[in-house]
N, C-alpha and C positions, 0 to 999 in steps of 0.2 A: 135336610141341612138347615132348616129354619124352624124354630119353635113357634108355638102359637102366639107367644108374647112378642114375636118379631126378632128375638135374639138369635144371632147367627151361631148355630151350634158348632160349626167348624172352628170358630175362634176359640171357644172354650176348650175344645179338644186339643187344639194346638198349644194353648196355655198349659193345660194339664201335662201334655207330653213334654213340653219345655221344662217345666218345674221339676218333674221327676228326672229328666235327663241331666239337669244341672248337678244333681246329687251324684251322677255317674262320674263327675269330675271331683267334686268335693269329698266324696267318700274316701279317696286316697289320702287326702290331707288328714282326715280323722283316723283312718286305719294305720297310717305311719306317723302319727303323733306330730303333725305339723311340718314334716319334712317335705319341702317343696320339690325335692328331686324326684318324688314319685308321681308328680303330675307333669314332669318333664322327662327328658331322656339324657340329661347331661352326665350324671355321675352315678348311674346304677348299671346293673348288668345289662348287656345287650339283649335285644328281644329274641335273637335266634339262639341264645345259649340255653334256654329252657322253655318248656311249654308255659310255665307260670308267668315268665316275663312277656311272652308273646300275648298272653291273655290281657295283661295290664296295658300294654301299648296298643293292642287292638281296641280295647274299650275306649282308650283315650282318642284313638283315631275316629271312632264313632261319635264321641260326645264332647271332647275337650274344646270348648269355645263354640261349638256348633249349636248346642242347646241354649247356651248363654246368649248367643247371637239371635237365635229364634225368640227367646224370651224378650230380648231388647226390642226386636221388631214388633212383637205383640204389644209391648208397652206403648210404642208409637201408634199402633192401631187403636189402642184404648184412648190415647190422648186425642186422636182425631174424632172418635165417637163422642168424647166429652165436649170437644169444640163444636161439633155439629149440633149437639144437644143444647149448648149455650146459645147458638145462633137461633135455633127454633124457638127458644123460650124468650129471646130478646134480652138476655143477660149480658152484662159487661164481661168481656174477655181480656185477660185471663181471670180476673176477678177471684172468685172462690177457688179456682184451680190452683192458684199460688199457695193458698192455705193447705189444700190437699197435699201438694208437693212437700211443703214444710213438714206436715205430719208424717209423710213417707220418710223424710230424712231423720226425724225423731225416732221413728220405728226402727230405721236402719241403725241408728246409733245404739239403741237399746239392744238390738240383736247382735251388733258388733261387740259390745261390752260384755254381755251376759252369755252369749252362745258361741260365736265364731268370729275371728278377725277378718275374714275375707267376705264380709257382707257386701251385697250388691245394691241394697235398697238406698243407701245414702247417695251413691253415684246416680241412681235413677232419679232421685229427688232433685238433685242439682241439674241433671240433664233435662228433666221435665220443665223446670222453670225457664231455662234458656230456650227450649224448643217452643214453649207456649208463646213466647214473644215473637219467635221467628214466623210461626204460621199465621200470626196476625197480619203479616205483610203479604199474604197470598202466595200463589203458586210460584210467582217470580222470585220472591224472597226465599222460598224453600229451595228452588233449584240453585240459586246463588249460594246459599249457605251449604248445600250439599257439595258443591264444587270446592268451596273453601276448606271446609273441615275434612272432606274426603281427600282432597289434594294434600293437605297437611299430614293427615294420618297415613296416607299411602306413601308419602315421601319418607316419613319416619320408619315405616315398616320396610320400605325398599332399602334404606340405609342399613337396617338391622339384617336384612336378607343378604346384602352384599358383604356386611361384616361377618356373617355366619359362614358364607362361602369362603372368604379369605381365611378365617380361623380354621375351617376344615382343611383347606389346602396346605396351611402352614403347620398343621398337626397340633395346634394349641389345645389345652385342656380348659373347657368351659364348665363352671360350676356355680352354684348359688351360695357358696360359703358353708361354714360349719353350722349345722342345725342341731348339734348335740344338746345345747342348752334348752332349746325349744322342746326337743323331744323328751328330755328329762322332766320339764315342767308339766307336760301333758301326761307323762307316765306316772309321776310320783306327786305332783303338786295338787293342792286342793283346788276346788272350784274358785274360791275367793282369790287365791294366788294367781290363777289364770285371768280372772277379771282385772286384777291389779296390773298384770303384765300388759294386757291389751290397752288399758287406759294410760299407762306410763309410756307406752311406745306407740301412742296414737298416730303421730305424724308418719313414722316409718311404716306402720302397718297399713296406712291409708294411701300410700304412694300409688298403688294401682288405680284407686278411685280417680285420681287426677289424670293419670296416664290414659285411661280409656274414655274420658269424656268426649274428645273429638269423635272417636268411633261410635260412642253411644248416641251422640247427636245425629250423626249420619244415619244410623240404623233406626232411630226414632223417626226421622224424616222419611226414610225409605218405607217404613211401615205406614206412615201417613199417605205417601204417594201410592202405595199398593192399594190401600183402602179406597182412595179417591178414584183410582183407575179401574176399580171393579174386580180386582183379583180375588176377592173373597165373596163375590156375589154368587147366589145360588142358581143363576141362570146359565145357559149354554156358553155365553161369552166369558163368564167367569171361569167355567171349566176349561175352556180353550187357553185362557191366560195361565191357569194353574199348570196345565200340561207343558207349557213353555218353561215355566219355573222348574218343573220336574226335569225336563230334558237338559236345559242349560246348567241348572244347579248341580246335577249329578255328573254331567259330562265334564264340566270344568272343576267342580269341587272335589270329586274323588281323587283324580290324579294329583292335584295340588296338595290335598291333605295327606296323601300317601308319603309326602316328604317327612312326616313324623317318624317314619321307619328308617330314615337315613341316620346312621350311627353318629353319636357325638352331641346330639341335641342342637345342632347349628341352625336348624329350621324351626325349632319349637315355637319361638315367639311369632314369626311371620305366619306360621300355621294357625296358632291360636287367635291372633288378632287381625289377620288379613284374609287368609284363605278360608277359615272356618265359617264366616258369614255367607260365603258363596254356597257352601254345602248346606247351610241352614235353609237357604231358599229352595234347594232341591228337596229337603225334608218337608217343606210346606207342600210342594207339589205331590210328593210321594204319599204323605199322610192323607191329603185330600183325595187322592186317587183311591186309596184303600177304603176310606170312609164311604166314597160314592159307590164302590163296588159291593159293599156289604154294610149298609147303614144300620142294620139292626143288631150287629155284633155287640155282645155284652161289654167288650173292652171299651168301645167308644163311649158308652154311658158312664163307665167308671172314670175315664179320662176327662170327660166333660164335667163331671162333678168336682174332680180335682181342680180343673181350670176355673170353675166358678168360685172356689175358695183358695186360689193359688197362693195368696200371701200367707194364709194360715198354714197351708201344707208346706210351703218353703221353709217357714220357721220350724215347724214340727219335725221335718226330716232332719234338720241339723241338731235339734234337741235330742232326738232319738240316737243319732250318730254319736253325739257326745257321751250319752249314757252308755252306749255299747263299747266305745273304744277308750275313753279317757280313764285315768287311774281312779278318779273319785266315783266312777261308775262300775261297769263290769270289767274294765281294764284289759280289753282284748287288743288294744293298740300294739302293733308290732308282732303280734302272735299268729296272724292269719296269712295264708298265702294269697296271691292275687285272685285265684279262682274263687276262694272262699269270700274274699272281699267283694267281688262281683256278685256273689250269691247274697251277701248281706244287703247290697244295693237293691237287688230285686225284691228281697223280703221287705225292706223298708218301704219300697214303692207299693207293694201289696197292702201294707199297713195303712199307707196314706189313702189308697183307694177305698179301703174299708171304712176308715175314719170319715172321709168325705161322704160316703154313702149313708152312713148312720147319722151323721150330723145334719145333712141336708134333708134327711127323712123327717126331721123334727123342726128344723129352723130354715129360714129363707136364705140367710147369709152365714158365712164362716165366722168364727169368733173375732178374728182380727178385722175382717171386713166390716162387721157390725160396729166394732169399736171406732174404726175410721169414719164410718158414716155418722156416728154420733158426734165425734169431734168436729167433723165438717159441718154438721147441722148447727152447731153453736155459732158459726159465722154466717152460714147460708140463710138461716132463719133466726135472726136475733130476736130475743124476747122483748116484749113491750115493757 
């Protein structure tokens, strides 16, 4: 579970798993040319009407919001490791970490403009800056902040849940509006036209970034507390704590996330933004259990390598998806059934694992990780 360098192997495996899992949600946006209905259940065929629709909803049940929640928790874990490193070296906090977060926001903006409009890096950059100042206040400040942002986010989600139940009982039709213009853009538009669309609709397309910041802050802080409490430790105490995550996360998370199968999409938002992180905790416990039972399995090495260059792989998977599905590429958007789309997701995940394996065989860091380290070093080690 621990490398000779002292690096916790489980953390990299979880990051790799989370990064490839986020594509399990995003792949539907690429495959259906930006139509949000296909990562929701509002306005498409019911899951019981065909095997293909069942496949789509089942994949969303497994990954939608869960792997994003897991990735967010892992960002919090990474922030805690940076904080502890800063304390050991006697550096000012947050200090250089603010610059690192700004770089992340810039990377996110470039990714948003050039690759896909639902980038998560910008939101993580903003969240990281806020969280960096919160943890400076110690455990008491962390607990207080979690109560405040968690209470706020939970209240909003509860209202959405009540609203969904009311709409369901009243028989109202819920939808995300007409997506035909967006679909035509990604089917027939050039890459430059798509870039222009993202930039000209920046505020509208970045609404989710602001909406999820309270949840992201909570999950960042949760990752910090899990790290401080020894949930990722390689000793017996750490294993016991992860078993509790497995039990509670799955026992609570599975039934709550099964609400995605309720027709009409009335529970889609609470499932994605409230119940999904609970199941994400179960995934941490489950994956840790599997790794502990067969540490030498080849899959763990591949996931670990993806986790070590998670930023590069996150961007790569979206570039590959754009090439496969958008009109300026292979143009397969809207032409594949859900089972085939799920197959493409698995295929791209395999490509990522191969890419990480080959790259790390020659280099210590991924390409984007190296670029970030260089940009950070310009501030961390100013030239004389």
